[in-house]
VOPAGU-2260 file (C-alpha; in pm, 1 decimal, decimal comma):
REM VOPAGU-2260
SITE   aa  ch    i         X         Y         Z
SITE  THR   A    0   15329,6   11150,0   20796,1
SITE  HIS   A    1   15259,7   10805,5   20935,6
SITE  THR   A    2   15487,9   10507,1   20900,1
SITE  MET   A    3   15354,5   10157,6   20950,2
SITE  LYS   A    4   15552,5    9836,5   20938,9
SITE  LEU   A    5   15470,1    9597,1   20658,1
SITE  GLN   A    6   15545,9    9233,5   20731,7
SITE  ILE   A    7   15527,6    9003,3   20429,8
SITE  THR   A    8   15631,9    8639,1   20436,5
SITE  GLY   A    9   15603,9    8361,3   20181,3
SITE  ARG   A   10   15703,7    8336,1   19819,5
SITE  LEU   A   11   15561,9    8430,9   19485,0
SITE  THR   A   12   15421,2    8127,4   19307,1
SITE  ALA   A   13   15499,9    8031,1   18947,9
SITE  ASP   A   14   15149,1    8142,5   18843,3
SITE  LYS   A   15   15098,8    8428,9   18600,8
SITE  GLY   A   16   14936,7    8755,4   18699,3
SITE  LEU   A   17   14789,3    8816,6   19043,0
SITE  ARG   A   18   14763,6    8443,8   19125,4
SITE  MET   A   19   15136,8    8458,0   19200,5
SITE  LEU   A   20   15042,7    8640,8   19524,8
SITE  ARG   A   21   14844,9    8350,0   19671,6
SITE  ASP   A   22   15125,1    8212,1   19892,2
SITE  LEU   A   23   15206,0    8544,2   20057,9
SITE  GLN   A   24   15117,0    8619,2   20418,5
SITE  ILE   A   25   15070,7    8987,0   20503,0
SITE  ALA   A   26   15029,7    9075,7   20870,0
SITE  LYS   A   27   14751,3    9322,0   20950,4
SITE  THR   A   28   14856,1    9669,5   20837,4
SITE  SER   A   29   14701,2    9980,6   20680,4
SITE  LEU   A   30   14748,1   10216,1   20392,9
SITE  ALA   A   31   14711,7   10557,9   20553,6
SITE  PHE   A   32   14670,0   10898,7   20393,2
SITE  ASP   A   33   14592,8   11255,6   20494,5
SITE  LYS   A   34   14398,6   11360,2   20184,7
SITE  ILE   A   35   14316,0   11231,9   19837,1
SITE  SER   A   36   14130,9   11461,5   19595,1
SITE  ILE   A   37   14015,2   11354,9   19251,4
SITE  ASP   A   38   13746,0   11500,2   19024,9
SITE  GLY   A   39   13530,0   11654,0   19299,1
SITE  LEU   A   40   13576,7   11374,3   19553,0
SITE  THR   A   41   13788,1   11448,4   19861,1
SITE  LEU   A   42   13881,5   11161,2   20090,7
SITE  GLY   A   43   14054,8   11167,6   20425,8
SITE  PRO   A   44   14221,5   11153,5   20649,1
SITE  GLY   A   45   14182,5   10779,4   20644,2
SITE  GLN   A   46   14323,8   10432,1   20670,8
SITE  ILE   A   47   14249,9   10119,5   20470,6
SITE  PRO   A   48   14340,3    9822,8   20691,6
SITE  PHE   A   49   14414,5    9489,3   20525,3
SITE  GLU   A   50   14578,5    9150,6   20574,7
SITE  GLU   A   51   14645,0    8844,0   20363,3
SITE  SER   A   52   14655,4    8475,3   20448,5
SITE  ASP   A   53   14571,6    8153,7   20265,2
SITE  GLY   A   54   14558,1    8337,3   19931,3
SITE  ILE   A   55   14290,9    8586,3   20039,9
SITE  LEU   A   56   14360,7    8957,5   20079,7
SITE  ARG   A   57   14100,0    9097,3   20321,6
SITE  LEU   A   58   14004,7    9463,5   20337,6
SITE  ILE   A   59   13911,5    9513,4   20701,1
SITE  ARG   A   60   13606,1    9730,6   20750,2
SITE  SER   A   61   13680,2   10096,8   20804,9
SITE  SER   A   62   13519,7   10433,0   20733,6
SITE  ILE   A   63   13689,6   10714,6   20545,8
SITE  PRO   A   64   13555,5   11072,8   20541,1
SITE  ALA   A   65   13440,5   11161,1   20186,8
SITE  ASN   A   66   13272,4   11491,7   20089,6
SITE  ASN   A   67   13103,0   11526,9   20431,5
SITE  GLY   A   68   12988,3   11164,0   20418,3
SITE  THR   A   69   13177,0   10835,8   20438,8
SITE  LEU   A   70   13328,2   10575,3   20211,5
SITE  ASN   A   71   13333,1   10235,4   20383,0
SITE  THR   A   72   13577,0    9957,7   20297,4
SITE  GLY   A   73   13531,1    9582,7   20311,5
SITE  GLY   A   74   13548,8    9270,6   20098,7
SITE  HIS   A   75   13836,5    9054,7   19984,3
SITE  ILE   A   76   14038,2    8948,3   19680,7
SITE  ASP   A   77   14065,2    8573,3   19631,6
SITE  PHE   A   78   14401,1    8499,9   19467,3
SITE  ASN   A   79   14321,8    8124,6   19470,7
SITE  ALA   A   80   14051,4    8159,3   19206,8
SITE  ALA   A   81   14135,3    8082,5   18843,2
SITE  VAL   A   82   14070,5    8452,1   18781,9
SITE  PRO   A   83   14128,1    8652,5   19103,1
SITE  ALA   A   84   13825,5    8862,1   19193,5
SITE  PHE   A   85   13724,8    9132,0   19441,1
SITE  ILE   A   86   13435,5    8986,8   19640,9
SITE  ILE   A   87   13182,5    9138,5   19877,9
SITE  SER   A   88   12973,7    8859,9   20029,4
SITE  GLN   A   89   12779,6    9052,0   20293,9
SITE  PRO   A   90   12595,7    9386,5   20279,2
SITE  LEU   A   91   12820,1    9692,2   20279,2
SITE  ALA   A   92   12719,1   10059,8   20276,4
SITE  LEU   A   93   13006,3   10146,9   20042,3
SITE  VAL   A   94   12902,9   10511,8   20001,7
SITE  ASP   A   95   12708,3   10684,3   20279,4
SITE  ASN   A   96   12570,0   11035,8   20224,0
SITE  VAL   A   97   12862,9   11158,1   20012,0
SITE  GLN   A   98   12780,1   11512,8   19905,2
SITE  LEU   A   99   12753,1   11579,0   19532,8
SITE  ASN   A  100   12903,5   11874,2   19347,7
SITE  ALA   A  101   12944,7   11985,7   18985,8
SITE  ALA   A  102   13298,6   11845,5   18952,6
SITE  LEU   A  103   13190,4   11503,5   19082,6
SITE  SER   A  104   12879,2   11490,9   18862,1
SITE  GLY   A  105   13085,6   11583,6   18554,8
SITE  SER   A  106   13346,5   11314,5   18614,8
SITE  LEU   A  107   13301,4   11007,2   18835,5
SITE  LEU   A  108   12919,0   11018,7   18822,7
SITE  ASN   A  109   12868,0   11125,0   18461,2
SITE  PHE   A  110   12691,3   10793,7   18386,7
SITE  LEU   A  111   12388,4   10902,2   18596,6
SITE  PRO   A  112   12112,3   11079,5   18397,6
SITE  LEU   A  113   12052,5   11333,2   18677,7
SITE  THR   A  114   12403,3   11468,5   18615,8
SITE  TRP   A  115   12351,3   11532,5   18244,2
SITE  GLY   A  116   12328,3   11899,1   18157,1
SITE  GLU   A  117   12238,7   12063,7   17831,6
SITE  SER   A  118   12468,3   12025,2   17527,5
SITE  ASN   A  119   12643,8   11721,6   17681,0
SITE  GLY   A  120   12778,1   11927,7   17971,3
SITE  ALA   A  121   12751,8   11845,4   18339,3
SITE  ALA   A  122   12450,0   11968,0   18531,9
SITE  GLN   A  123   12484,5   12166,8   18851,1
SITE  ILE   A  124   12385,2   11923,7   19123,3
SITE  SER   A  125   12387,6   11903,4   19500,3
SITE  GLY   A  126   12261,6   11659,1   19760,1
SITE  GLY   A  127   12382,3   11327,1   19895,4
SITE  ILE   A  128   12437,9   10990,1   19732,6
SITE  ASN   A  129   12442,8   10641,8   19889,5
SITE  LEU   A  130   12552,3   10304,6   19753,6
SITE  GLN   A  131   12446,2    9996,4   19948,4
SITE  LEU   A  132   12599,7    9676,0   19810,2
SITE  GLN   A  133   12441,6    9339,9   19880,0
SITE  ASN   A  134   12721,7    9146,5   19709,1
SITE  ALA   A  135   12984,4    9179,5   19439,4
SITE  ASP   A  136   13206,2    8943,8   19240,2
SITE  LEU   A  137   13436,5    9158,1   19028,1
SITE  PRO   A  138   13722,3    8982,1   18847,0
SITE  VAL   A  139   14035,6    9198,2   18848,5
SITE  ASN   A  140   14095,4    9105,2   18483,1
SITE  TYR   A  141   13912,6    9364,6   18270,2
SITE  ASP   A  142   13802,1    9125,1   17994,1
SITE  GLN   A  143   13671,7    8876,5   18251,6
SITE  LEU   A  144   13503,1    9158,9   18444,6
SITE  LYS   A  145   13303,0    9253,6   18135,0
SITE  LYS   A  146   13193,2    8890,2   18087,5
SITE  THR   A  147   13121,6    8765,6   18438,7
SITE  GLY   A  148   13140,4    9055,3   18684,8
SITE  THR   A  149   12836,0    9097,9   18908,1
SITE  LEU   A  150   12734,5    9374,6   19143,9
SITE  VAL   A  151   12405,4    9379,4   19335,5
SITE  GLY   A  152   12307,3    9685,6   19530,5
SITE  THR   A  153   12105,1   10003,4   19555,2
SITE  VAL   A  154   12195,9   10360,3   19466,8
SITE  SER   A  155   11990,4   10623,2   19644,8
SITE  ALA   A  156   12007,9   10999,6   19662,7
SITE  THR   A  157   11873,8   11250,1   19914,0
SITE  HIS   A  158   11800,7   11622,4   19899,7
SITE  ILE   A  159   11894,9   11644,0   19532,2
SITE  THR   A  160   11878,0   11974,3   19350,5
SITE  SER   A  161   11983,6   11994,3   18987,7
SITE  ASN   A  162   11942,6   12200,3   18674,0
SITE  SER   A  163   11943,7   11880,2   18465,6
SITE  PRO   A  164   11674,7   11868,2   18193,1
SITE  LEU   A  165   11580,7   11520,0   18318,9
SITE  PHE   A  166   11532,5   11655,7   18670,9
SITE  SER   A  167   11306,0   11929,1   18531,1
SITE  LEU   A  168   11107,2   11672,8   18331,0
SITE  ILE   A  169   11053,5   11457,9   18640,7
SITE  GLY   A  170   10964,9   11760,1   18852,2
SITE  ASN   A  171   10717,9   11900,6   18602,2
SITE  SER   A  172   10553,9   11560,1   18557,8
SITE  MET   A  173   10515,0   11524,0   18933,2
SITE  GLY   A  174   10409,6   11886,3   18984,1
SITE  PRO   A  175   10036,3   11814,0   18996,3
SITE  LEU   A  176   10098,7   11548,4   19260,0
SITE  LEU   A  177   10302,6   11795,0   19465,2
SITE  GLY   A  178   10040,7   12067,4   19474,2
SITE  GLY   A  179   10155,7   12238,3   19153,0
SITE  GLN   A  180   10514,0   12307,3   19264,3
SITE  GLY   A  181   10680,4   12164,9   18953,5
SITE  ALA   A  182   11056,6   12131,0   18925,9
SITE  ALA   A  183   11136,4   12477,1   19057,9
SITE  GLY   A  184   11026,5   12396,8   19410,5
SITE  MET   A  185   11108,6   12028,6   19419,7
SITE  VAL   A  186   11384,5   11870,4   19622,0
SITE  LEU   A  187   11417,2   11491,6   19612,2
């Protein structure tokens, strides 16, 4: 167990919602944890350092172990904006070689076609996934996020193996280009 001092000064403003936090000053501190596990993703041990001044909560860059890869923090929340938003204004390798597994593909990553199994189930999948963000502007209000949220980046995967029908279709289509291997012998 780690205990860190939290020094907050200032007052809450009369604004509604998160804008009321814009006059607070938070000295540099961290949220620390030994382990967080959720739906096939295991994080830790790690720390998320942050500070707030002038209405901007900054996540200080740090790396957190995640499924034999890393999850990297950064960005800021601007409480001065009419609708506070989480902003990443410079490139950030948010996810770096995080290893995939069936639980992760059936939960947090179930929007990716390579994770779709037969009969709407999750495919067995392994390999690594990366998410490189160029920038992000994500309002913390859900309705506003749907209207104006932006996220620019690249998702890439390495050494993927899967029993997904889509993976088989891609592999069989590329088989002739790969010397006749087909999906059975293909690793992306």
